[in-house]
N, C-alpha and C positions, 0 to 999 in steps of 0.2 A: 753686552749684546743689546740691540734696539730691538725693541718689541715690534713688530708686525701688526699694525691695525687691522681688523677683519672688516672689509670694507661690504656694507650689508646694504640691503633697500632700503633701510631708515636712513643712513647716512648717507646713499646717493639721491634721496629726495631732497634731504635737507640742503644739500649741498647745491643740487640744480636749483632748487627754491632761491638761494642765497645768488647765485649768478644770474637767474633770470629777473631777481628784483633790481641788482644793482646796473645789468642793462638796461633795463626800464628806466632808471633812475639817471644814467649818461645820457640815453638818448634824446630824453626831455629838455635838456640843458642846451643845446643851440637852437632849439626853437624859440626858447623863452629869451635868449641875446637877439635873435634876429628879429623877433616881431615886433621891437622897438623900432627899427629902420623903415619898416614899410610903411608907404605914406598911405594907403588904403587896406584897411582891414578887410574890406571884401575881396583882395586880390588872389585869394586860396579858391574863391568860385568860377568855376569854370562852366560856362553857358553863355545864352543869348544875352549881348549887352545892350543896352538902351541907344536909340540912333542908328542901329546896324539892321542889316535884313538874320535872321536865327541864324546862318552857318556863318554869314562873316564877323557877326558879335562873337559866337563861338569863337571864332579862330581869334579874334583880338584879344579876347580874354585870355586863351592858351599864351599868346607871345606875350602879353602883361606878367603872366605868374612866370613864363621862361625869364624872363628878362630880371625880374626880381632875384630869383633862385640863383643866377647867374650872378649879378651883381654884388649884392648883399655880401657874400662871403670874401668878395676880392676888394671892396669898399674900402679906401684909404690907405692900400697898401703901397708902398713905394717902390721905386723903377726897381733898385736892386731887390728886394721881396719878390717882386713878379719873374724877375730873370734868373733866381738862385737855381742853380742845379743840386741835386743829392748827390747824385755819382755822374760817371760819362754815360750811363746808359737810361737816365732821367729825361723827361720833358720839363720844363719849366713851366709854372702857372702861367706865363703870359703866351708860352708856347700852344696850349693847350686853347687858351682863349682864343688868341689867332686861328686856331684847327676851326674851332666854334662857328666862326665869323665865316672863314672861307666856306662851310660845308654851308650855313645860310646861305651864303652868295648864290654858289651852286645849285642849291634847290630851287631859288627862286630864278635864276635865269631859265632852267628846265622846265620849270613850272608854269609860270605866268608868262 
């Protein structure tokens, strides 16, 4: 018969620490690969930009950041990859990008 190991506080803490360390390590990988593609190392700084009023500069910096966040992961994907459907209920990457663009256009029309 298989012996059942007692799960105590020490085993729980050791396992939780191992999982947390693994997740932390994995979470840093995409950032390292995407940082090479960014043209401006200050793109993660949101705030007033030179040449704009403070409010407009902050808006421009947020739009620059969002552009990099959306385009960097899909850069270089083929049409087939953008149109791939995992199952009948899934959305393709291209459809989600189209939804983002349509939402932005709606926002612009009703705000400005």
